[in-house]
C-alpha positions in Angstrom: -7.4 10.4 -20.3 -7.1 13.9 -18.8 -8.2 12.0 -15.4 -5.6 9.4 -15.9 -3.0 11.7 -17.0 -3.5 13.8 -13.7 -3.1 10.7 -11.3 0.1 9.9 -13.3 1.4 13.7 -12.6 -0.1 13.9 -9.1 1.4 10.5 -8.1 5.1 11.8 -9.7 4.5 15.1 -7.5 3.5 13.4 -4.4 6.5 11.1 -4.5 9.0 14.0 -4.8 7.2 16.0 -2.0 7.2 12.9 0.2 11.0 12.8 0.4 10.8 16.3 2.3 7.5 16.3 4.0 4.6 13.9 4.8 1.5 14.0 2.4 -0.5 15.3 5.3 -3.9 17.2 5.4 -2.4 20.4 4.5 -0.9 18.8 1.0 -4.4 17.2 0.6 -6.5 20.5 1.2 -4.0 22.2 -1.4 -4.2 19.4 -4.1 -7.8 19.4 -3.8 -8.4 23.0 -3.9 -6.3 23.5 -7.1 -8.2 20.5 -8.6 -11.7 21.9 -7.6 -10.4 25.2 -8.9 -9.3 24.0 -12.2 -12.1 22.0 -12.8 -14.6 25.3 -12.7 -11.8 27.7 -14.0 -11.3 25.7 -17.3 -14.9 24.5 -17.4 -14.3 20.9 -17.1 -17.7 20.6 -15.7 -19.1 21.2 -19.0 -17.2 18.3 -20.4 -18.4 15.9 -17.6 -22.0 17.4 -18.3 -21.7 16.5 -21.8 -20.6 12.9 -21.3 -22.9 11.9 -18.4 -26.2 13.5 -20.1 -25.5 11.2 -23.1 -25.0 8.1 -21.3 -27.7 5.2 -21.5 -28.8 3.3 -18.2 -26.0 0.7 -19.1 -23.5 3.0 -18.0 -25.2 3.8 -14.8 -26.0 0.4 -14.2 -22.1 -0.5 -14.3 -21.3 2.8 -11.9 -23.7 1.1 -9.2 -21.9 -2.2 -9.4 -18.5 -0.4 -9.1 -19.9 1.6 -6.0 -21.6 -1.9 -4.6 -18.3 -3.9 -4.7 -16.4 -1.0 -3.3 -18.2 -0.8 -0.3 -17.4 -4.0 1.1 -15.1 -5.1 4.0 -11.3 -5.4 2.8 -10.5 -9.2 2.7 -6.8 -9.3 1.2 -4.6 -9.9 4.0 -1.9 -7.5 2.6 -4.4 -4.7 3.2 -3.8 -5.0 6.7 -0.1 -6.4 6.9 1.3 -3.8 4.1 -1.1 -1.2 2.4 -2.5 0.4 5.4 0.7 0.6 7.3 2.7 2.0 4.3 -0.2 4.7 4.0 0.1 5.9 7.7 3.9 6.2 7.0 3.6 8.3 3.8 0.9 10.4 5.4 2.4 10.9 8.7 6.1 11.0 7.8 6.5 10.9 4.2 9.2 8.6 2.5 11.4 7.6 5.6 15.1 6.5 5.0 15.8 2.8 5.5 12.3 2.2 6.6 12.5 -1.7 5.7 14.7 -2.1 8.4 11.7 -1.4 11.0 9.3 -3.7 8.7 10.7 -5.0 5.5 7.6 -4.8 3.7 7.4 -1.2 3.8 10.8 -0.9 1.9 8.3 -1.1 -1.2 6.4 1.9 -0.5 4.7 1.6 -4.1 3.6 4.7 -6.0 -0.2 3.7 -5.6 0.1 4.1 -2.2 2.1 7.2 -2.6 -1.1 8.6 -4.4 -3.5 7.1 -2.0 -1.8 8.5 0.8 -1.9 12.0 -0.3 -5.9 11.5 -0.4 -6.4 9.6 2.8 -7.3 12.1 5.4 -10.7 13.6 4.2 -10.9 13.1 0.4 -10.7 9.3 0.9 -10.4 8.1 4.2 -11.8 4.6 3.8 -9.1 4.1 1.4 -11.1 3.3 -1.9 -9.0 4.8 -4.5 -9.3 1.8 -6.3 -12.9 1.8 -6.9 -12.5 5.5 -7.9 -9.9 4.3 -10.7 -12.6 1.7 -11.7 -15.0 4.6 -12.1 -12.4 6.4 -14.5 -11.8 3.1 -16.3 -15.5 2.7 -17.1 -15.7 6.3 -18.1 -12.6 5.5 -20.8 -14.4 2.6 -21.9 -17.5 4.3 -22.7 -15.6 7.0 -24.4 -13.5 4.6 -26.6 -16.5 2.3 -27.1 -13.8 -0.4 -26.5 -16.5 -2.9 -25.1 -13.9 -5.8 -24.4 -12.8 -3.9 -21.5 -16.2 -4.1 -20.2 -15.8 -8.0 -19.7 -12.7 -7.5 -17.7 -14.2 -5.1 -15.3 -16.1 -7.8 -13.1 -12.6 -9.6 -12.4 -11.3 -6.3 -11.0 -14.2 -6.0 -8.5 -12.2 -8.3 -6.4 -9.4 -5.6 -5.7 -11.7 -2.7 -5.4 -12.1 -2.9 -1.4 -8.5 -1.8 -0.9 -5.6 0.1 -2.3 -4.4 -3.1 -4.0 -1.8 -2.7 -6.5 -2.8 -5.2 -8.9 -5.9 -3.2 -10.2 -4.2 -0.4 -11.3 -1.6 -1.8 -12.9 -3.9 -4.1 -14.7 -6.2 -1.0 -15.8 -3.4 1.0 -17.0 -1.7 -1.8 -19.0 -5.1 -2.6 -20.7 -5.6 1.2 -21.6 -2.0 1.3 -22.9 -2.3 -2.0 -25.0 -5.3 -0.3 -26.3 -3.5 2.9 -27.4 -0.5 0.5 -29.0 -3.1 -1.4 -31.0 -4.7 1.8 -32.3 -1.1 3.0 -33.2 -0.6 5.9 -30.9 2.1 7.5 -32.0 2.9 9.5 -28.9 5.7 7.0 -27.7 7.2 9.4 -25.3 4.2 9.6 -23.1 3.2 5.7 -23.9 7.0 4.8 -22.6 6.7 7.1 -19.5 3.4 6.0 -18.3 4.6 2.6 -18.7 7.4 3.0 -16.5 5.2 4.6 -14.2 3.0 1.1 -14.1 6.6 -0.4 -13.5 6.8 2.0 -10.5 3.6 0.8 -8.8 4.4 -2.6 -9.1 7.9 -3.9 -10.5 6.3 -7.2 -11.8 5.1 -5.4 -14.8 8.4 -5.1 -16.2 7.2 -6.5 -19.5 5.2 -3.2 -20.0 8.1 -0.8 -20.5 9.9 -3.5 -22.6 6.5 -3.6 -24.8 6.4 0.1 -25.1 10.0 0.4 -26.1 10.0 -2.4 -28.5 6.5 -0.8 -30.0 8.2 2.6 -30.6 11.2 1.4 -32.1 10.2 -1.8 -34.3 6.6 -0.5 -34.9 6.8 3.1 -35.2 10.6 3.6 -36.1 10.9 6.3 -33.3 13.8 8.1 -32.3 15.6 7.1 -29.3 14.9 10.4 -27.6 11.6 9.3 -26.7 12.8 7.5 -23.6 14.2 10.5 -21.8 11.0 11.2 -19.9 10.8 7.7 -19.0 14.5 7.3 -18.0 14.0 10.1 -15.4 10.7 8.5 -13.8 12.8 5.3 -13.4 15.5 7.3 -12.1 13.0 8.7 -9.4 11.8 5.1 -9.0 15.3 3.7 -8.1 16.3 6.5 -5.8 12.8 6.2 -4.0 13.8 2.5 -3.3 17.4 3.2 -2.2 15.9 5.7 0.1 13.5 3.3 1.6 14.9 -0.2 0.9 18.6 0.4 0.2 18.6 -1.2 -3.2 17.3 -0.1 -6.5 14.2 -2.7 -6.9 12.6 -4.3 -4.0 13.4 -6.9 -2.7 16.0 -7.7 -4.8 19.6 -7.2 -3.5 20.7 -5.7 -6.9 23.2 -3.0 -7.4 24.8 -2.7 -3.9 25.5 1.1 -3.1 26.6 0.4 0.2 24.2 2.5 1.9 24.3 2.7 5.9 20.5 1.9 5.9 20.4 -1.3 3.6 18.4 -4.3 5.6 20.3 -7.0 7.3 21.3 -9.7 4.8 19.6 -12.4 6.8 16.2 -11.1 6.8 16.8 -10.3 3.0 17.4 -14.1 2.7 14.6 -15.0 4.6 12.4 -12.9 2.4 13.9 -14.7 -0.5 13.1 -18.2 1.1 9.6 -17.2 1.7 9.1 -16.1 -1.4 10.1 -19.7 -3.0 8.1 -21.2 -0.2 4.8 -19.4 -1.3 5.6 -20.4 -4.8 4.6 -23.8 -3.8 1.9 -22.8 -1.3 4.2 -23.8 1.7 3.5 -27.4 0.6 7.4 -28.0 1.0 10.1 -26.7 3.2 12.9 -25.0 1.9 15.4 -27.7 1.9 13.0 -29.9 -0.1 12.3 -27.3 -2.7 16.5 -26.8 -3.3 16.9 -30.5 -3.7 14.4 -30.5 -6.6 15.6 -31.2 -10.0 14.4 -28.8 -12.6 11.7 -31.4 -13.8 10.5 -31.7 -10.1 10.4 -28.1 -9.7 7.9 -27.7 -12.5 5.8 -30.9 -11.7 5.4 -30.1 -8.3 4.7 -26.6 -9.1 2.0 -27.6 -11.9 0.4 -30.6 -9.6 -0.3 -28.2 -6.6 -3.2 -29.4 -4.6 -6.1 -27.0 -4.9 -7.0 -24.1 -7.0 -3.4 -22.9 -7.3 -2.5 -26.0 -9.1 -5.3 -25.2 -11.5 -4.2 -21.6 -12.1 -0.7 -22.7 -12.6 -1.4 -25.3 -14.9 -4.0 -22.7 -17.0 -1.1 -20.5 -16.9 1.3 -22.5 -18.9 -1.7 -23.4 -21.2 -2.5 -19.9 -21.8 1.4 -19.1 -22.8 1.4 -22.5 -24.9 -2.0 -21.1 -26.7 -0.6 -17.7 -27.2 2.5 -19.0 -28.9 0.2 -20.8 -31.1 -1.7 -17.9 -31.9 1.4 -15.6 -32.5 3.0 -18.3 -35.1 -0.4 -18.4 -36.8 -0.9 -14.8 -36.8 2.9 -13.9 -38.1 2.5 -10.0 -36.8 4.9 -8.2 -35.4 3.2 -6.4 -33.0 1.8 -9.8 -31.6 5.4 -11.3 -31.6 6.6 -8.4 -29.4 3.9 -9.1 -27.1 4.6 -12.8 -26.9 8.4 -11.9 -26.3 7.9 -9.8 -23.5 5.4 -11.5 -21.8 7.6 -14.5 -21.9 10.6 -12.7 -20.5 8.4 -11.5 -17.5 7.1 -15.0 -17.2 10.6 -16.5 -16.7 11.7 -13.8 -14.5 8.5 -14.3 -12.2 9.1 -18.3 -12.4 12.7 -17.8 -11.4 12.2 -15.1 -8.3 8.8 -16.1 -7.0 6.2 -18.3 -9.1 3.0 -17.0 -6.9 -0.2 -16.7 -9.2 -0.7 -13.1 -7.9 2.5 -12.2 -9.9 1.3 -13.3 -13.3 -2.5 -12.6 -13.1 -2.1 -10.0 -15.7 -0.6 -12.2 -18.3 -4.0 -13.8 -18.7 -5.9 -10.4 -19.2 -3.1 -9.5 -21.8 -3.5 -12.7 -23.8 -7.5 -12.4 -23.8 -7.1 -8.8 -24.9 -4.8 -9.5 -27.8 -6.5 -12.5 -28.9 -10.2 -11.0 -28.7 -9.8 -7.3 -28.8 -11.4 -7.1 -32.5 -13.9 -10.3 -31.8 -16.0 -9.4 -28.8 -19.0 -7.6 -29.4 -20.7 -4.9 -27.3 -23.5 -7.2 -26.5 -21.4 -10.2 -25.6 -19.0 -7.9 -23.3 -22.3 -6.5 -21.5 -23.6 -10.2 -21.1 -20.4 -11.0 -19.4 -20.0 -8.2 -17.4 -23.7 -8.5 -15.9 -23.5 -12.4 -15.4 -20.1 -12.5 -13.6 -21.1 -9.5 -11.8 -24.3 -10.9 -10.6 -22.3 -13.9 -9.7 -19.7 -12.1 -7.9 -22.5 -9.8 -6.1 -23.9 -13.5 -4.6 -20.4 -14.6 -3.4 -19.6 -11.3 -1.7 -23.1 -10.8 0.0 -22.8 -14.6 1.1 -19.2 -15.6 1.4 -20.0 -19.0 2.5 -20.7 -19.3 -1.3 -16.9 -18.8 -2.0 -15.9 -21.3 0.9 -18.2 -23.8 -0.5 -17.7 -23.6 -4.3 -13.7 -22.9 -3.8 -12.6 -24.1 -0.9 -8.9 -23.2 -1.5 -9.8 -19.5 -1.9 -8.3 -18.6 1.3 -9.4 -15.0 1.0 -13.0 -15.9 1.0 -12.5 -16.9 4.8 -11.9 -13.2 5.6 -15.1 -11.8 3.8 -17.5 -10.3 6.1 -20.7 -10.4 3.7 -23.1 -7.5 3.0 -24.5 -5.1 5.6 -26.9 -2.3 4.5 -25.0 0.4 6.3 -21.8 -0.1 3.8 -24.0 1.7 1.1 -23.6 4.6 3.2 -20.7 4.3 5.4 -18.3 1.9 3.3 -17.1 -1.0 5.8 -13.8 -0.7 7.6 -11.9 -2.8 10.5 -10.9 -1.2 13.7 -8.7 -3.1 16.4 -6.8 -0.6 18.2 -4.9 -2.9 20.9 -1.3 -2.6 21.2 1.3 -2.4 23.8 4.4 0.2 23.9 7.7 -1.0 24.4 11.5 0.5 24.0 14.5 -1.6 22.5 17.7 0.5 22.5 16.7 4.1 21.3 13.8 2.9 19.3 10.1 3.4 21.3 7.8 1.2 19.2 4.2 -0.4 19.5 3.0 -4.0 19.0 -0.5 -5.1 18.4 -2.3 -7.3 20.9 -4.2 -10.4 19.7 -3.6 -9.8 15.9 -0.9 -10.4 13.6 -1.0 -7.3 11.6 -0.6 -3.6 13.1 -2.8 -2.0 10.3 -4.4 0.6 12.9 -1.5 0.6 15.5 0.1 4.1 16.5 3.5 4.7 14.4 6.1 3.3 14.9 4.6 -0.2 15.1 6.3 -3.2 14.1 4.5 -6.6 13.0 5.0 -9.6 15.4 6.2 -11.6 12.5 9.0 -9.2 11.8 10.1 -9.2 15.7 10.4 -13.0 15.6 12.7 -12.5 12.4 14.6 -9.9 14.4 15.2 -12.2 17.2 16.3 -15.1 15.0 18.8 -12.7 13.3 20.1 -11.3 16.6 19.4 -7.7 15.3 17.0 -5.0 16.1 16.0 -1.8 14.1 17.5 1.6 15.6 16.7 5.3 15.1 19.5 6.7 13.1 19.0 9.9 15.1 16.6 11.1 17.5 13.8 11.9 14.9 11.6 8.9 13.0 11.8 11.2 10.0 15.6 10.6 9.9 15.3 7.0 9.2 16.3 3.7 10.7 19.5 1.3 10.7 19.9 -2.1 12.5 22.3 -3.1 14.8 23.1 -6.3 16.6 21.3 -7.0 19.9 23.2 -7.6 23.4 21.9 -10.3 25.7 19.7 -8.3 27.7 18.0 -6.9 24.2 17.6 -10.5 23.5 15.8 -11.5 26.8 13.8 -8.4 26.4 12.6 -9.2 22.8 11.8 -12.7 23.8 9.7 -11.6 26.7 7.9 -9.2 24.3 7.0 -12.1 22.1 5.9 -14.0 24.9 3.6 -11.4 25.9 2.2 -11.1 22.5 1.2 -14.9 22.2 -0.2 -14.6 25.5 -2.5 -11.7 24.0 -4.1 -14.7 21.8 -7.3 -16.4 23.7 -6.8 -19.6 22.1 -2.9 -19.6 22.7 -2.8 -18.6 26.6 
C-alpha cells in the first residue's frame, strides 16, 4: 500500500509540474534520487527483505510470469497511435495547451501517461510501467492473502507490454473493492483514490460513485471526506480544459469558451466514430441513426464474431448480478449493482465498445466469488490460464486460429530469446517534414501512426479530417509549449495539404 500511495502522490505531483515544465530527465533523476534516498534513510529495504525472504516458490513463480509477459512486443494499436505520442509530448514539453487541435487523441493526456512520462528517460525507457504495477499488485495479493486476485492476474497480462490505462484502473478498482469489503473506514483516502482512478480513465466513473455511497450509506461518514477527492477532481477538470478545451474528454460538456477548444466538426467526427465502433464498423452512421431502440439493441448483441459474444455475455452478466443482488439483500451489493448499472447505461449511450466495460466482468466476479474461491483454486486458475496465454503469445498463430476475430492477435510478433534481456520494442523512424501556415510538423512515411516521429507530428488520419473540415492547427505563438489553436485554410493551404496526403499514400508500397 505504501508503493500504491506513492504512485498516487507522484502522479498528482507530476501532473501539477507538467503544467509548467516537461517531465524530462532532470525531473526523473530528482524523483528517483529522492525515492532511493528515502528507501535507505527510512530503512524500507528491511521491510522488503522481510517480505521477500518469507515468500515461498509460488510467489517467485508468479513474478517470472509477470516479467515474461511484460517482455513481449506491444501489440495494442493505441500504443502507437495514442500512448507513445502522449508520453513523448509530456516528457519533452509537459501539458500543452490545446494539444487536441494537433491530434484529438492527445487531448486525453491520461494521468497514467503523466506518471509513465516521468520515468521514461532512463528508469523505464521501454514503457513497461504496467509490468511494474503487476509486480506491485502481486506483492499486495501475497501481503493481504486475498487469493481471488491471483485468478485475475493472467487476464491482465494482455495489457502489460504497454502503458495501457485499462490495467491500472482494473488493479486499483479491485484493491479499493477489497478495502471496502473489509470495511476500511478511511473514507477520505478511498474516495480520493477512486477519483484518481477516474483521472486515469473516465469510464471508471462508477468507482467514485461507489466510494461515495459506501461512505454515506454504509459508514454514515460526514461529507467532509469528499474534500481531497473534490480537489483532485478539480485538477482533472483543469488539466482537460488545458489540453482539450472541455472538462471531460471527449465530451462537449461545460463549454467555457476557451480559444483553444477543438473544431466542432472534428468533435462530431469523433462522436460518430465512437458510434461506428460500437457496431464494429458493420454499419454506416446513417444506418445506425435510423435504427429503432430495439434494432440498436438487437444489432449490437448480434454483431458477428467475438464482439457479439462479449456484448451478449456483458448483458447476461448484468442479469446474473441483478439476480444475485435480489437474492443477497445486502445494502453493499445493491450499491455496487446500482453504480455498475449507471456506468453501463452511460457507456451504452456514448460508445458501447467492449473495451469500455471490461472492468464490469472483474467486479461482478469479485463481488460474487471473493469469499468462495480458495487459495489452491486461484493458483490453479493462475497457472492454467498463464500457461495457455504463454503459448498463445509465443506462437500468435494460435490466437489467430482459435479466435480469428481477435484482431490484436494479428499484431503479435511471437517470442524472441533476446526479449528476456532487452524488452521488445518497434522502431520505424521514417518521416517527412512539412509546414502549413506557422506550423512546422512531421508526418510518418509508410505507416499510419507517428509513434517515434519527432515532435510535433500529426497522424495522417487526422490530417485527412483537417482537410475535410477545411481547418488546420496553428501555433498560438512561436513556441510549441504555448499551445495550439485552429484556423480555416485558404485554397493554397488546402492544395498543399492534399499534396501532402498524396505523398503519404505513395509511401505505401502496396498503394503506389
